[in-house]
N, C-alpha and C positions, 0 to 999 in steps of 0.2 A: 402545455405545461403545468403542473399543478406550485403551489407556492411551497418553502421549506416548510417543513417540519419543526415546530416547534421546538423539538431537543436539538436539530441541527443548527436552526438559526441561533439559539444563545448560544451553542457550543462556538460556534462564529465569531460570535460578535466578542466573547471574552479571549478567545485566538486573538482575536485582531487589535487588543489591548493586551496584550500577552497575559494572560490570567488562567491560570491551571493550580493544578495541585502539587506542580514541579517547583524546586526546589532549584535554585543556582546552580548548583551541581549539574544536574541534567538540563537545564539551560547553554551550558557550557559544553558539556560530551560533544567530542570532537566528531564530525562527519559534513553530511551535506546536505545538510538540513536547516531551516531556520527556528528561531524559540517561536515563532508566531505558529508553525506547522508541527513543533515537538508539542504545544500545548495544545492545537487544535484535538492531534490522537488523543493525547490524553481525557480531553473532555471527553469527545465520542466513546471512551472506551472506557468509560464511568458506570455504565449501565453494570449493574451488574449479571456475571456468568456469559459477558460480552465473548463470542470467538472472533479472535483478529486473525486477517491474516495478511503478511505484507511479504510483497515477489522485486525481492531486490533489497536488502538489509542491511549491506555493506557494513558499518564497523557497529549496529547496533543500536545509536543513539534516537530513532524512531519507535523501536522497537521497545528500548526501553520507556521510554514516554509514552507508550502505550499502555506498561505493566503498570507504570511508579503509581503506587496508591492506589490502586487497582486490584485487590487481591485474587478476584472472580475471576478475573479476564484470562483466557487461556491464547496464547501467541503463538502461532506457526510463522516459519519464516523461509524462504528461498532463497539462495545464494551462492551461484559457483564462484566470486572468489576470481573469478578472470578478467572483469575489466576494472578498472579505477581509472575514472577521471583528472584524477592528480596526477599521475605516471604520466612519462613523459611520450610511454609508446602507446597508454591506455590498453592494450589488450596484453596480459600476459606472457610469454614465451609459451611453445607450443610444448604441452606436457608437463607447466609447470601453471600454481596459482599464485598468490599475491600474497605470500605468506603475513607479510605485516597487515594485511587488510583484515585477515582470517586473527591472528595473534589480537588486535585491538578489538576487535570484538569479544571476544573471551576477558581481554584485560577492564574493559567496560563492564559487562556481566560481574566481573570478582569483585567489583567495588562495594556490591550488596552482600556477601556472603554472608558477612555477619549480620547484614539486615533483610533477610529476607520476608517481616512483615511488609516491605514495601517496595522490593521487586525482587520475585520467588523466583527463581533459575527452574522449577520443576514445571512451573506454569508456559515454559518457552521450548520448543520443538524448532531443529532446525534440519529442513532438507540441504543437505549440498550438492547442487544439483543444477542445470538450465531448468527453469521453469517449464517449459515445452517439451521436457522431457519426464517432470516429476511425477510420478503415481499418487495422488492425493485421495485422500476417502472421501468421496463425495458424500457421506454421513456427517460431515463434519457440519455443515452448512454454515460458513463460517459467514457473520452477521456486517463485519467492516473490513472491508479490504482497501487496503495501501498499494497502488499499481507503480512501482518505483522502479523500471527500465530505463537504462542507456546503454548506446543510445537505440531508440525507436524506431519504426518501421513499420510500413503498414502490415506485413506479413507477422509482426511482433504484436499489433492489437488484435489484427486474423486469429492469430495462438492465443490470446487472451479469453476472446468467446469461445474457443474449443476447447480450452485446458482449462480456465477456472472460473467461468463464468457457470460452470454444473457444481463446484462445489459451494456455491454461495446460498446462503438463503431466497425463501422466493422474494422477498423483502430484504435488500441490505443497499448498503453505504458504499460508495465504492470512488475514492479519490485518486485521480490518474494526474501525477509530475507533469514534467514539461511542457508547459501551456503558453509559458509565456512565448514562444517560439509559433509564429501563426500557423506555419508550414506543416507544424507537428499536431498542434491544435485541429486544424482541417485534414488530417489524418485518422484523429481518432474519431471525429464525427464522422466520416466518411466509414469507417466500420462500424458505428453505429446503425447505417444507413442499411451496409450490408447485411448484417445483422437481426435486422429490425423485426422477423419473425420470430426472435427468440427473447426478445427484453422489450420492456416498455420504460422510457425517462420519465419518471414522475417529478424529477427538478434539477437546474445547473444551476452550482453558484462558481462563478470562478472567481480566481485572487491572483491575479498576473503581474507581472512590472515591465518594465524595459528593459530589465537585465537578466539575465540566463541564470547568473546565476546572486540574485538579490538579497543576502545573506540578513537584513535585515526583516524583509517582509516573506514571503514564503519559496525564496530561494528562485528556482525553478518556474514557478507559476504554475498551480495546481488546477482540478474541478472539481468539485465533489458534485456526486452524483446521485441520485436516490433509484436506485433499480425495482424491478418489480418482473419478475420472470416469468415468462407465458409459455403456456401449458405447450408442447409441441404435441402434435398428435402426427401419428403414423399410417397413411392409408394405404392400404394393401389394395392395387388395382386388380381385378379380376380377368381372367386371362380367357379369352373365348378359344371353345375350340374349331 
């Protein structure tokens, strides 16, 4: 496995010290992500013309962090508004969504309505659906992806390789949350083994803690993966008469 690229290394080092272009407003936006994670996304998305995909937008604090003062960064988000870990019942009743989650997402973007030079809502596209049922344009080729799904399962990770991986650039950065839990981290590792014919891991860098909700560090723990997609060749077998 190769070493971290210099860009990712510097982005992480800065985020570990809570350094980025974010102001106190963005750092304090309500959500399920820490200041360090938001700083990391802001740093990684600072490259001009970054195409960023976020699976699990929640109330928008990380999407806004990725966009803030990165005017050429385009963000695509996927969120079904059906699951909220802070609600007693977690899942919305059948036939409903968590309207407060959706309205808070809009309110967070509305903060910047008069400051599009800092966060331009025109650069944000939202798919309101389950990611496993979302038809993304495979021509977009996202260079950075934050996969922030809860709860996770082996099936969820398999769906990442089926639905999300084809939309990513040949060489890309993918950040997975929920990595402070060793069982969930192993689920992800096992998924990479199951799908090793599709992608090569060039590097992995973890940021985990003893808590699954550490607001001061990286909340639920993350792994930053540098991936290189493999060419999958279709082999047609000859049929003998």
